C-alpha positions as CSV (number, residue, x, y, z in Angstrom):
1,M,-33.0,-19.4,-52.2
2,S,-30.0,-21.5,-53.4
3,Q,-28.4,-18.2,-54.4
4,R,-28.9,-16.8,-50.9
5,L,-27.4,-20.0,-49.3
6,S,-24.4,-19.7,-51.6
7,T,-23.9,-16.1,-50.5
8,Q,-24.0,-17.1,-46.9
9,R,-21.4,-19.8,-47.4
10,R,-19.0,-17.4,-49.0
11,Q,-19.2,-15.0,-46.1
12,P,-15.9,-15.1,-44.1
13,P,-16.1,-16.4,-40.6
14,S,-16.2,-13.8,-37.8
15,P,-12.7,-13.0,-36.6
16,S,-11.8,-14.2,-33.1
17,P,-11.3,-11.4,-30.5
18,K,-7.9,-9.8,-30.9
19,P,-6.0,-8.1,-28.2
20,L,-6.6,-4.4,-27.9
21,I,-3.5,-2.7,-26.5
22,R,-3.9,0.7,-24.7
23,E,-0.4,2.1,-24.3
24,V,-0.4,4.9,-21.7
25,S,3.2,5.4,-20.9
26,P,6.4,3.4,-21.6
27,G,6.1,-0.1,-20.1
28,I,2.5,0.3,-18.9
29,D,-0.1,-1.5,-20.8
30,V,-3.2,-3.6,-20.4
31,R,-4.2,-6.0,-23.1
32,V,-7.9,-6.7,-23.3
33,T,-10.0,-8.4,-25.9
34,Q,-12.3,-6.5,-28.2
35,D,-15.2,-8.2,-26.7
36,N,-14.4,-6.6,-23.4
37,A,-13.6,-3.3,-24.9
38,A,-16.9,-3.1,-26.8
39,G,-18.8,-2.9,-23.5
40,A,-15.9,-1.3,-21.7
41,I,-16.4,-0.9,-18.0
42,H,-15.7,2.7,-16.8
43,P,-12.1,2.9,-15.3
44,G,-13.6,4.3,-12.1
45,I,-15.4,1.0,-11.5
46,V,-12.3,-1.0,-12.0
47,H,-10.4,1.4,-9.7
48,L,-13.1,0.8,-7.1
49,A,-12.7,-2.9,-7.3
50,L,-9.0,-2.7,-7.0
51,A,-9.3,-0.2,-4.1
52,M,-11.3,-2.8,-2.2
53,G,-8.2,-4.9,-2.0
54,G,-6.4,-1.8,-0.6
55,F,-9.2,-1.5,2.0
56,A,-8.7,-5.1,3.1
57,I,-4.9,-4.7,3.2
58,G,-5.2,-1.4,5.1
59,I,-7.2,-3.0,7.9
60,A,-4.9,-5.9,8.1
61,E,-1.8,-3.7,8.3
62,F,-3.0,-0.8,10.5
63,A,-5.6,-2.6,12.7
64,T,-2.9,-4.9,13.9
65,M,-0.9,-1.9,15.1
66,S,-4.0,-0.4,16.8
67,L,-4.8,-3.7,18.6
68,L,-1.3,-4.2,19.7
69,P,-2.0,-3.7,23.5
70,F,-4.8,-6.2,23.4
71,F,-3.2,-9.1,21.5
72,A,0.0,-8.5,23.5
73,H,-2.0,-9.2,26.7
74,D,-3.8,-12.2,25.2
75,L,-0.7,-13.8,23.9
76,H,1.2,-13.0,27.1
77,V,4.0,-10.9,25.7
78,S,5.1,-7.3,26.3
79,E,3.9,-4.5,23.9
80,P,7.4,-4.0,22.4
81,A,7.7,-7.7,21.8
82,A,4.2,-7.8,20.3
83,G,5.4,-5.0,17.9
84,H,7.5,-7.8,16.3
85,A,4.3,-9.1,14.8
86,I,4.0,-5.8,12.9
87,S,7.6,-6.2,11.8
88,A,7.0,-9.8,10.7
89,Y,4.1,-8.7,8.4
90,A,6.3,-6.0,7.0
91,L,9.1,-8.5,6.4
92,G,6.7,-10.7,4.5
93,V,5.8,-7.7,2.2
94,V,9.5,-7.0,1.7
95,V,10.2,-10.6,0.7
96,G,7.0,-11.4,-1.1
97,A,6.7,-8.3,-3.4
98,P,9.8,-8.9,-5.5
99,V,9.7,-12.7,-5.5
100,I,6.1,-12.8,-6.6
101,A,6.6,-10.0,-9.2
102,V,9.5,-11.9,-10.8
103,L,8.0,-15.4,-10.7
104,S,4.6,-14.2,-12.0
105,A,6.1,-12.2,-15.0
106,R,4.3,-14.5,-17.5
107,M,1.0,-14.6,-15.6
108,A,-2.0,-12.4,-16.6
109,R,-2.4,-9.6,-14.2
110,R,-6.1,-10.2,-13.5
111,T,-5.5,-13.9,-12.6
112,L,-2.6,-12.9,-10.4
113,L,-4.7,-10.3,-8.5
114,I,-7.4,-12.9,-7.8
115,A,-4.8,-15.5,-6.6
116,L,-3.1,-12.9,-4.3
117,M,-6.3,-11.9,-2.6
118,G,-7.3,-15.5,-2.1
119,F,-4.0,-16.3,-0.3
120,F,-4.3,-13.0,1.7
121,A,-7.8,-14.1,2.9
122,L,-6.5,-17.5,4.0
123,M,-3.5,-16.2,6.0
124,N,-5.5,-13.5,7.8
125,G,-8.3,-15.9,8.6
126,L,-5.7,-18.2,10.2
127,S,-4.1,-15.3,12.0
128,G,-7.4,-14.9,13.9
129,L,-7.0,-18.5,15.1
130,A,-3.3,-18.2,16.2
131,P,-3.0,-20.1,19.5
132,D,0.3,-18.5,20.6
133,Y,2.8,-15.7,19.9
134,H,5.2,-17.6,17.7
135,T,2.4,-19.0,15.5
136,M,1.2,-15.4,15.2
137,L,4.6,-14.3,14.0
138,V,4.7,-16.9,11.2
139,L,1.2,-16.2,10.0
140,R,1.7,-12.5,9.9
141,F,4.8,-13.0,7.8
142,L,2.8,-15.2,5.4
143,A,0.0,-12.7,5.3
144,G,2.4,-10.0,4.2
145,L,3.7,-11.9,1.2
146,P,0.8,-10.9,-1.3
147,H,0.6,-7.3,0.0
148,G,3.3,-5.5,-2.2
149,A,2.6,-7.6,-5.3
150,Y,-1.1,-6.9,-5.1
151,F,-0.6,-3.2,-4.8
152,G,2.1,-3.0,-7.5
153,I,0.0,-4.9,-10.1
154,A,-3.2,-3.2,-9.1
155,M,-1.6,0.3,-9.6
156,L,-0.2,-0.7,-13.0
157,V,-3.6,-1.8,-14.1
158,A,-5.2,1.4,-12.7
159,A,-2.7,3.6,-14.4
160,S,-3.1,1.8,-17.7
161,L,-6.7,2.8,-18.0
162,V,-6.1,6.6,-17.9
163,P,-4.0,9.2,-19.9
164,T,-0.4,9.7,-18.8
165,D,-1.2,13.0,-17.0
166,K,-3.7,11.2,-14.8
167,R,-1.5,8.4,-13.6
168,T,-0.8,9.7,-10.1
169,A,-4.5,10.3,-9.5
170,A,-5.3,6.7,-10.7
171,V,-2.6,5.3,-8.4
172,G,-4.1,7.5,-5.6
173,R,-7.5,6.0,-6.1
174,V,-6.2,2.5,-5.5
175,L,-4.4,3.7,-2.4
176,L,-7.7,5.4,-1.3
177,G,-8.8,1.9,-0.4
178,L,-6.0,1.8,2.2
179,T,-6.6,5.3,3.4
180,V,-10.3,4.8,3.8
181,A,-9.5,1.7,5.7
182,T,-7.5,3.8,8.2
183,T,-10.4,6.2,8.4
184,I,-13.3,3.8,8.7
185,G,-12.1,0.2,8.6
186,V,-9.4,0.4,11.3
187,P,-11.4,2.2,13.9
188,L,-14.2,-0.2,13.2
189,A,-11.9,-3.2,13.6
190,N,-10.4,-1.7,16.7
191,S,-13.9,-1.2,18.2
192,V,-14.8,-4.8,17.3
193,G,-11.5,-6.0,18.7
194,Q,-12.1,-4.2,22.0
195,A,-15.8,-5.3,22.2
196,I,-15.6,-9.0,21.2
197,G,-12.0,-9.8,20.8
198,W,-9.1,-8.8,18.5
199,R,-9.3,-12.1,16.6
200,W,-12.5,-10.9,14.9
201,A,-10.6,-8.1,13.2
202,F,-8.8,-10.7,11.1
203,A,-12.0,-12.4,10.2
204,I,-13.2,-9.1,8.8
205,V,-10.1,-8.8,6.7
206,A,-10.5,-12.3,5.4
207,G,-14.0,-11.6,4.3
208,L,-13.0,-8.3,2.6
209,A,-10.2,-10.1,0.7
210,L,-12.6,-12.7,-0.7
211,L,-14.9,-9.9,-1.8
212,T,-12.1,-8.2,-3.6
213,A,-11.2,-11.4,-5.5
214,L,-14.8,-11.6,-6.6
215,L,-14.9,-7.9,-7.7
216,V,-11.7,-8.3,-9.7
217,L,-13.1,-11.4,-11.3
218,I,-16.2,-9.5,-12.5
219,F,-14.8,-6.1,-13.3
220,A,-11.1,-6.2,-14.1
221,P,-10.3,-6.3,-17.8
222,R,-9.1,-9.6,-19.2
223,D,-5.5,-9.3,-20.2
224,T,-2.8,-11.2,-22.0
225,V,0.8,-11.4,-21.0
226,T,2.9,-8.6,-22.5
227,T,5.2,-9.7,-25.4
228,G,8.7,-10.5,-24.1
229,A,7.6,-10.6,-20.5
230,S,10.0,-12.7,-18.4
231,P,11.6,-12.9,-15.0
232,L,14.9,-11.6,-16.5
233,R,13.2,-8.6,-17.9
234,E,11.7,-7.7,-14.6
235,L,15.1,-8.2,-12.9
236,S,16.5,-5.5,-15.1
237,A,14.9,-2.9,-12.8
238,L,17.7,-3.8,-10.3
239,G,20.3,-2.3,-12.6
240,R,18.8,1.2,-12.5
241,K,20.2,3.5,-9.9
242,H,17.1,5.8,-10.0
243,V,14.9,2.8,-9.1
244,W,17.1,2.2,-6.0
245,L,17.2,5.8,-5.0
246,T,13.4,6.1,-5.2
247,L,13.0,3.0,-3.1
248,A,15.5,4.3,-0.6
249,I,13.5,7.5,-0.2
250,G,10.4,5.5,0.8
251,A,12.2,2.9,2.9
252,V,13.8,5.6,5.2
253,G,11.6,8.6,4.9
254,F,8.3,6.9,5.5
255,G,9.5,5.1,8.7
256,G,8.6,8.1,10.8
257,L,4.9,7.8,10.1
258,F,5.0,4.2,11.3
259,S,7.1,5.0,14.3
260,V,4.3,7.2,15.6
261,Y,1.3,5.2,14.4
262,T,2.4,1.9,15.9
263,Y,2.5,3.3,19.4
264,L,-0.3,5.8,19.1
265,A,-2.7,3.8,21.2
266,S,-0.1,3.2,23.9
267,T,0.8,7.0,23.8
268,M,-2.9,8.0,24.2
269,L,-3.4,5.6,27.2
270,A,-0.1,6.4,29.0
271,V,0.6,10.0,28.1
272,T,-2.6,11.7,26.9
273,H,-4.6,9.7,29.5
274,T,-7.6,9.2,27.3
275,S,-10.3,6.6,27.5
276,P,-9.7,3.5,25.3
277,A,-12.9,4.5,23.6
278,L,-11.1,7.5,22.1
279,V,-8.4,5.5,20.4
280,P,-10.6,4.6,17.4
281,V,-11.4,8.4,17.1
282,A,-7.7,9.3,16.8
283,L,-7.2,6.4,14.3
284,C,-10.1,7.8,12.2
285,V,-8.5,11.3,12.2
286,F,-5.2,9.8,11.1
287,G,-7.0,8.0,8.3
288,A,-8.8,11.2,7.3
289,G,-5.4,12.8,6.9
290,L,-4.2,10.0,4.7
291,T,-7.3,10.1,2.6
292,A,-7.1,13.9,2.2
293,G,-3.4,13.6,1.2
294,N,-4.2,11.1,-1.5
295,I,-6.9,13.3,-3.0
296,I,-5.1,16.6,-2.9
297,V,-1.4,15.8,-3.5
298,P,-1.7,13.9,-6.8
299,R,-2.8,17.2,-8.4
300,F,0.5,18.7,-7.6
301,A,2.5,15.5,-8.3
302,D,1.4,15.2,-11.9
303,R,2.9,18.7,-12.5
304,A,6.1,18.5,-10.4
305,L,6.7,14.9,-9.2
306,M,10.1,15.1,-7.5
307,A,9.4,18.5,-5.9
308,T,6.2,17.2,-4.4
309,A,8.1,14.2,-2.9
310,G,10.7,16.5,-1.3
311,G,8.0,18.8,0.1
312,L,6.1,15.9,1.6
313,L,9.3,14.7,3.4
314,L,9.9,18.1,5.0
315,W,6.2,18.3,5.9
316,S,6.5,14.9,7.7
317,A,9.6,16.0,9.6
318,A,7.9,19.1,10.9
319,T,4.6,17.4,11.9
320,L,6.4,14.5,13.6
321,A,8.7,16.9,15.5
322,L,5.5,18.5,16.9
323,Y,4.2,15.2,18.2
324,P,5.8,15.2,21.7
325,L,4.2,18.6,22.3
326,A,0.8,17.7,20.9
327,A,0.5,14.4,22.8
328,V,-0.4,16.1,26.1
329,N,-3.9,16.9,25.0
330,F,-6.4,14.9,22.9
331,W,-7.4,17.7,20.6
332,T,-3.8,18.9,19.8
333,L,-2.8,15.2,19.4
334,S,-5.7,14.7,16.9
335,A,-4.8,17.8,14.9
336,D,-1.1,16.7,14.7
337,V,-2.1,13.1,13.8
338,F,-4.2,14.5,10.9
339,L,-1.2,16.5,9.6
340,I,1.1,13.5,9.9
341,G,-1.4,11.5,7.9
342,L,-1.3,14.0,5.0
343,G,2.4,13.1,4.5
344,G,1.3,9.5,3.7
345,A,0.7,10.6,0.1
346,L,4.4,10.1,-0.4
347,A,3.6,6.5,-1.3
348,T,1.5,7.6,-4.3
349,V,4.1,10.0,-5.5
350,L,7.0,7.6,-5.4
351,Q,4.9,4.9,-7.1
352,T,4.5,7.2,-10.1
353,R,8.2,8.1,-10.0
354,L,9.0,4.4,-10.3
355,M,6.8,4.1,-13.5
356,D,9.0,6.8,-15.0
357,V,12.4,5.2,-14.2
358,A,11.8,1.4,-14.3
359,G,11.7,1.0,-18.1
360,E,10.2,-2.3,-19.0
361,A,10.5,-3.8,-15.5
362,Q,7.3,-2.2,-14.4
363,S,5.9,-5.1,-12.3
364,L,9.0,-5.6,-10.2
365,A,9.5,-1.9,-9.6
366,A,5.9,-1.3,-8.7
367,A,6.0,-4.2,-6.2
368,L,9.4,-3.1,-4.8
369,N,7.8,0.2,-3.8
370,H,5.7,-1.6,-1.3
371,S,8.7,-3.6,-0.1
372,A,10.4,-0.2,0.5
373,F,7.5,1.1,2.5
374,N,7.3,-2.0,4.5
375,I,11.0,-1.7,5.3
376,A,9.9,1.6,6.7
377,N,7.0,-0.2,8.5
378,A,9.6,-2.5,10.1
379,L,12.2,0.2,10.7
380,G,9.9,2.8,12.3
381,P,8.4,0.6,15.0
382,W,11.8,-1.0,15.7
383,V,13.6,2.3,16.2
384,G,10.7,3.8,18.0
385,G,10.4,0.8,20.2
386,M,14.1,1.0,21.0
387,A,13.6,4.7,22.1
388,V,10.7,3.7,24.3
389,A,12.5,0.7,25.8
390,A,15.5,2.9,26.6
391,G,13.3,5.1,28.8
392,Y,12.7,8.1,26.6
393,G,8.9,7.7,26.8
394,W,6.1,7.0,24.3
395,T,6.3,10.5,22.7
396,S,10.0,10.0,21.7
397,T,8.6,8.1,18.7
398,G,7.8,11.6,17.2
399,L,11.4,12.7,17.3
400,V,12.6,9.4,16.0
401,G,10.1,9.8,13.2
402,A,11.3,13.3,12.4
403,G,14.9,12.0,12.1
404,L,13.8,9.3,9.7
405,A,11.9,11.8,7.5
406,L,14.9,14.1,7.4
407,S,17.1,11.1,6.5
408,G,14.7,10.3,3.7
409,F,14.9,13.9,2.5
410,A,18.7,13.6,2.3
411,V,18.3,10.6,0.0
412,W,15.8,12.6,-2.0
413,A,18.2,15.5,-2.4
414,I,20.8,13.1,-3.9
415,A,18.2,11.6,-6.2
416,A,16.9,15.0,-7.3
417,A,20.4,16.3,-8.1
418,L,21.2,13.2,-10.2
419,A,17.8,13.4,-12.0
420,A,18.3,17.1,-12.9
421,R,21.8,16.4,-14.2
422,E,20.8,13.3,-16.2
423,G,17.4,14.6,-17.3
424,V,15.6,11.7,-15.8
């Protein structure tokens, strides 16, 4: 017995959990403990938890556009003026994404995701209580701050859990939360807004954001800060021309989609002469296009990334140019809106491109992608609203959108030529 006790004393203590690093591609890694890895949760479940945040963000972003005629009336402003609330949210994304990405460089990604969703829930809940237009503008700006940083970090985590040749598909799964929101969540929020008041749509968003924070807490892998992570290292992304060119493609080229989508409800009521009850149907069709795009396009993007991006820009220009002709009939309008939605996969493709060109500054580059797309979110409604205010009619937003898509293609052509020459 004493011999057995002696043997037990000589046994070395169990080692503490050590970080397990899964390196997927340069600059993309998630560090989890061996305890977590032993009972590793399937990447698909983690992707689903992260996509729930995209679902909440998608409703917040797109439902506000679809409810624009209703909250404009309630807050006693014109519809073009109410469109500034959309731009205020987009501006919040543009500002918040890079600032949060840089300042949180030494924060664990899981912790950051939970904090971002908590703040997002609070600001959207308060938006539903906004007493006047100016308060609404401020709250929409604040609600936009976590948007880009959440998506950027969530996509890095999603990509880190799969092999390199599956990255675009993983990024697409996170964005599926947003696209499913446009298919199901936004029409539902629009219907709720019409039935019992637009303010309840923001209450739905707040609840979904809190649910996301809980799911991330339960399922996302525990991680440690990457060695050498710092704000300065993240800022190094700003010195890479291919990062800037990729961001410019999205900032300009994606504006066309937002130009049409923001004023879709108004176009249906004033030009197509449909019942307000059909507005959620058209929004659902648009969301179905986005969802289909994010399922189909990544298969091509993982084989020919830049070529896919260029093809999507030309596709968007063509479908947006058809919008004025399609808007006269609900069925042709719905078909064109679906095709426009397919072009939304550009966000997924450019996100993967940034992973390739950002070096070690992955968090900032990933977040900046959403700043770029929300510059597009601000640019599209602004230019489209100018065309409407100038008397060119609601359908002029389609031609404005086609021009923005072609402008984005011009930037893409420059980026593709440089990439081919430099082998990037």
